[in-house]
N, C-alpha and C positions, 0 to 999 in steps of 0.2 A: 817859517816852515812852508816848503813847497810840496804839494801833493799832485802827482802826475797820474792822470787817468786817461786811458786810450780805448778807442774802439767800442764805444757804447752802442753804436749803430742803431740809434732810434729810427724806427721804420714805420712806413705807412701800411698798417694792417687793415685800415678801414676798407680798402678795396679788395681785400682777401675774402670778405664775408660772403657767405652763401645762405640764402633762406630756404627752408624746407618745412614740410608739414609734420608736426609731431603726432604721436598716437592719439592724443586728445583733441586733435584738430587745430590746435594753436600753432602759430608760426614759431619755428625754432631758427636759431642762427648758428651756423658753423663759423667759429672765430678761431683763427690760429694764433696762439700767443707766441710772439717772437721778440718782445721787448723786455727791457730791464724791469724787474720787480720794483715798483716805486717805493714800497716800504723798506725793502732791503737797501735801496740807494739812500733813502733818508737816514736810516740807521748808520750807514757808512759815513755820511757827512757829520752826523752828531758825534760819532766816535773821533773824527778828526778834529772837531772843535774841542773836545775834551783833551786830546793829545796836545793841541796848540796851547791850551791853558796850562797843562802840566809842565811843559818845557819853557814856559814864559816866552813864547814865540814873538819875534819882532813883527811878524805878519803871518797871516794864513792865506796862501795863494793856491787856488785850485786851477790847474792847467789841464784843459781837455785837449789831448795831443792828437787830434785828427780822427776822422770817421765817427764824429759825434752824431751826425745825421747821415742816413744812407739814402741817397736819391736814386740809386740804380735799381734796387730790388723791389720796386713798386709795380704792381700790375697796371697802374694808370698809364704806363707807356704803351699799353695794348688797348686802351680805351679808344673808341671811335674818334674822339676829338684830338687824340695825340698820337695816333698810330704811325704817322710819318715824321714825328719828332724823335730824334735820338741824341743823347748827350755826347756820344763820341763823334758826332758830326761837327761840333763846335770848333771853329778855327780851321776847318778843312774847306775845300771848294764846295762841299755839300751844304755848308752853313757858315759862311764867312761872318765875321763880327758885324752886327748891325743889320743883317739881312732878315727877311721875313722868316727864313728857316731858323735863324738864331732866336728870333722873337718867339717862335713856336716852342723852342726848347725852354725858354724862360717862362712861358705860360704854364707848360707842363710842370716844371720844377717848382713854381710857385704853388700850384695846386697840390703837388706831392708834399711840400713842406706843411701845408695846411692839414693834409691827411696825417702826417707825422705827429703834428700837435694834437689832433683829435684822437689819435691812437695812444697818446701818452699824456692825457689831460692832467693827471696828478702831478707830473713833473714839469711839463711844458706849458700848461695853462691853455686858455682859449682867449680870443679877442674879448676884452671886457673883464677878464678874470686874470689875476696875476699868476705867473709861473712860480714854481717852487724857488727858482733862483732869484726872482724879483723879491719874493717874501723873505728869503734868506738875507739878501743884501739890505733890506729895510730893517728887519728885526734882529739879525745877527744871532739867531737861535734856531734850533730844531728840537722840538719837545722841551725836555728839561736841560738840554745842553745849550749854554749861553756863552758866546765868545767874549773874552775879557775886553773891557772898554779900550784899553791901551793897544789892542792888537788890530791893525787894519785888516780888512777882508778884501781880496781881489779874486776876480774870475777872468781867466784868460782862455783863449781858444785858438788852435791852429787847424786849418782845414787839412784833410788828408786826401786820399784818392776817391773815396765814396762820397765825399761832400765837396769836391773841388769846384762844383758849379757856383758856390758862393764867391769864388774868386772872379767869376765872369760877370755877375749881375749885382749891381749896387742895391737893387730892390731886395734881393735875398739877404745881403749883408745887413741891411737895416733891420730886417725881421729877426735875424739871428742875434744881433746885438741886443735887441729889445727882449727877446726870450731869455737870454743869459744874463741880462742886467749888467752888461760889460761896461757901460759908460762910454764916453768918447763920442765923436761925431759919427752919426749912424752910417754914413756912406764911406767912411775911411777904409782903405785896404786892410786886409787882415794879414798878419805875418805868417810865414810858412815855417819858421824856426824861431826858437827863443834861446838867447845866450845869456846865462846868468854868471858873469865873471867878476862881479863886484865893481865894475868900472863906472857905474852911474846909479842913480836912484832907480832907474827903470831896469837895471841889471843887478839885483841883489846878489850878494856873494854866496851863491849855492855851489859854485865851482862846477857847473854843469851846462851842457848843451842839450836842448830838447828838440827832437824832430818827430814827425809821424813815423817815418821809416820807409815809406814807399819809394823814397829816393834811392834806396838800396836794392830795389826790386824792379828789374827791367820790364816785367810783365805788368806792373802796376804804375809805372811812371811813363810819361809821354815820350821820353827820349832815353836811350841807353846811356847811363852815366858811368864815367870812368871812376875807378875806385879811389883815386886821390885828387879828384877835381870837384869843387863845389858846383851843384847844379845852377844853371842860369835861372834866376828868379822868374823869368818869363815862361819857363818850361813847366811850371807847376799847374798852369791852366790847361795844358795839352792832355788830350784823351790818351788812354793806354789800352793795351789788349784786354786788361781785366774789365774795362768798361763794357766791351763787347761781350765778354764771357758772362758778366753779371746780368746785362739787360737781355741779350738775345739768346743766350744758352740757358743759364740757370733760371731766370725769370720766364724766359720764353717757353720752356718745357711745361711749367705749371699753367701759363696763360693758354697755351694750345690745348692742354688737357682739359682745362675748364671749358674752352670753347666746344670741343668735341663731345664732352661728357656733361654738358649743361643740364640736359634732361634728367640724367641719372643723379647728378649732384642735388637737384631740387626734388628728388623723389621722396616718398613718405618714410618716416622713421620706421625702422624694422624691416624694410624691404632689403633683401640681401644684396641686390645689385646696387641700390643707392648707398647702402652702408659701405660697401666695398669701394665705390667711387669716392666717397667722402674720406675714407681712410687713406687712399692713394693721394688725393689732393692735399690732405693735411701733411703727409710725409714729404711731398714735393716742395711745399712751402717752407718746411723746416730745414731744407738742405743747406741754406746759407750759413748755418752754424757748424757745418762739417769742415774740419781741417785735417789734412790738406784738401784743397778743392779738387785735386786729381782723383780723390776718392768718390767722385760723383757716381760713377758706374757701380762700384761695390756697394755704396749706400743704397742705390736704387734696388740692386739685386738682393741685399740682405734685409733692408728695412721697409721696402715698398713691395717688391715682388714676392719675396720669401718662398721662392721655389714654385710658385703657382704660374703655370704657363698662360692661363687665361688673363691673369693680372698683367703679365709681361706684354701680352698683345694689346692691352688697353694703353700701356705706356709707350709702346714702340713707335706709334705714328707721331705723337708730339715730339718724342726724342729725335726721331729721324729727321723731321722737318726742321727742328732747331739746329741740328748739326749741318744739314745741307744748306741752310741759309748762310753759314759761315764760309762754305767752300767757294773760293774765288771772290769773296767780298773784298772790295778795294781797300777798306780800312784794315781788315785782317791781314791782307797781303802786305800792306805797308808796314804794319807792326812786325810781322815775321821777318821782313827784310832788314829792319834796323836791329832786330835781336840776333840776326845771324852773324856769327863770327867768321873770319876767314878760315878756309880749310874745311874738310869734311867733319861733320859732327851731327849730333842728334837733331839740331834745329833744321838741318837740310831735309831730314825725313819729314819733319812737321810741315815745312814749307811745301814740299812735294805733295803732302796729303791735302793741303788746303788751297792749292793753286792749280791742280791738274784735272783735266777732264776725266782722266782715267778713274779718279776717285768717285766722280759722279756716277760712272757706270758701275764701279765696284759696290757702291752703296745700294744699288738696285739688285745686283747679283747676290751679295752676301750682307744683307742689311744688319743682322745682329752683330757679328764679330767686327765688321768694318766700322760701324757707328760707334761701338764701344771703344775701339782703339783710337778713333779720331777724337772722341771726347776726352779720353785720357791725355792725348797729346796737347789738345788746345788748353785744357785746364791746368796741366802740370806746370809747376813753377809759380802760378798765381798765388800771391800771398805767402810764399814759402821761403823767401830769400833768407839766407844767413847774414845777419847784420854785423856780426863782430868784426869781420875783416874791413868792412867799410868804415865802421866806427873808429877802428884803430888808425885809419888814415885821415880822420877829420883834421883839417888844417888848424883848427882852434884848440885841439887836444894838447894840453901841456900841464901836467899835474903840478908843476912848480910855479906856474904863472897864471893860474886862474881856472882851468878846466880839467877836472879829474874824472868826470863822469859824462857819458853820453847816454841819454834816455830816449827810447823809442817805443813804438807800439807796432801796429800793422799786422804782425804775424799771428796774433791771438794766443801765442804761447809764451807765458812769462818765463824769464830766465836771466841769469847773470853770467857775463863773460869777462875774463881778465884780458885787458888790451895790451899786455906786454910792456907796460911802463910803470914806474913807481916815482913818487916824489922823493925829495931829499930825506924825508923821515921814514921812507920805506913803505908808505901807503900805496896800495895798488890803484891804478886807473881802471875803471870798470865800464862796461856797457850793461845797462839794465833794460830789459824789455818789460814794459808795464802790462802786457797781456791784454785782457779784455774783461768786461763785466757781463758778457753774454753767456748763455748756455753753449756748451761745446759738445759735439758728438764725437767721441773718441773711438777710433777704430782699433780692433784687434786683428790678428792675422787670420783667425779662423772662425771667430764667434760673433761677427757682426759689429755693431756699434752700441755705445752706451752714452746716454746724455749725462753731462755733469754741469751743475750750476756753478759757474766760476766767477769770482770777483778778485781781481788782482790790481795792484797799484804800486807806485814808487813814491816813497817819502824821502825828501832831501832836507837836511838841516844845515844852517850855516855853522861856522866854527863855534860861535858862542852858544847857540842852542844845543849843539852836540855835547859841548863840555858841561853845560849846566845839567843836562839830563843823563850824561854818561851813556849816550846812544851813538851808533854809527852815523856818519854824515849822510850816507845813502843806504836805503834799505828797501828791498822788494818784499811786499806783504801779499799774502794769498789766502783766500778762503774758498772752499769748494765743498759741495755736497752732491752725492749721486742721487 
């Protein structure tokens, strides 16, 4: 039994925290919860153990299909020690491999991974204390759920776009392998896709290909990929436009707000100015659960500003500075160039917006409308790619000879698509998006946003397991609560 989980986005919230004085004089801590509920995750694993036992599974294999760790959304990139290190510089003239600039990114990423662990102690452990995955591998149980002795347990992991830095640095790979109790040589490269076509012991017969899915999204992949061509393995380490959006726009807005409003954020409990500043800051840090990311401005307007002009004035300066930092930035210009198709299209407008001096002047004359429009253009498309057309052109897709399912994540929206092919028995080839385990802020057209606690995953059985249990070979499961 194969269980594919994607986009947990374990994050460093340690550096989000703000101290302030409570009414009783004691120190209070503003802490923004942005990580997976550990008890819910443990209950999920326990349920999969019971399922594996029920179908007499040949094995239980958890595959974390990318964006398990999120290195981009940490405020540590704005700390004094790391302010000149940027993950999107890796492999460019600004930070060639082995340079001091690249080493600065590695130091920042190492500290962020430690912050991620300390922000998720119940699941990721701390040095000297085992992670949940280490304990699971050793005991093969979660609570009362115990995996049958004859059923091997495996944990696999594919990096995505938010955790692509582990592809660059052996030190990060060693730490990640230890946290997940993956086994194998600590410094071995990590795969970027897994093919389960039954051709070997390492490829059990699940008839599926698993990718993260950012390969299908030009905004989140370092090169623009053709729909019918496999990505060059070397391109997985390249930075993409979404790296810049994540670090310098989405994280940058809250980092700049914290800098300008530090006095108010640390103000006493009950002070209206301080409470308003903390409410704004908390909402800005929650934005990374909003999909699509082009909804940044509506989210700020509906969930942060809420029609209050004084609140908008507090947000406007950090927002303006974040978007102006992207205008003419060499990395942004390069990304917009490779995303631009021949002939006139919408991308030409985006390229004009971010590469022309005119826009710098316009942002001074019309700061509100201009900045909001530029943000929509820069963020639109990021994490929103439609995967089915790409999945249908996968060279390994052949329902009669081993691969009937393509499983991805990345978009945070679970779903199933028919890929236009059937095997000789009439069974459909499918694309299944595993979605996410994170809270999602869902937009409506007129009434703002609502948070939904989402847990979705894909379960794939081999033919024997499917027949024994009278269950479909591939199934998307979903749990949510508002």
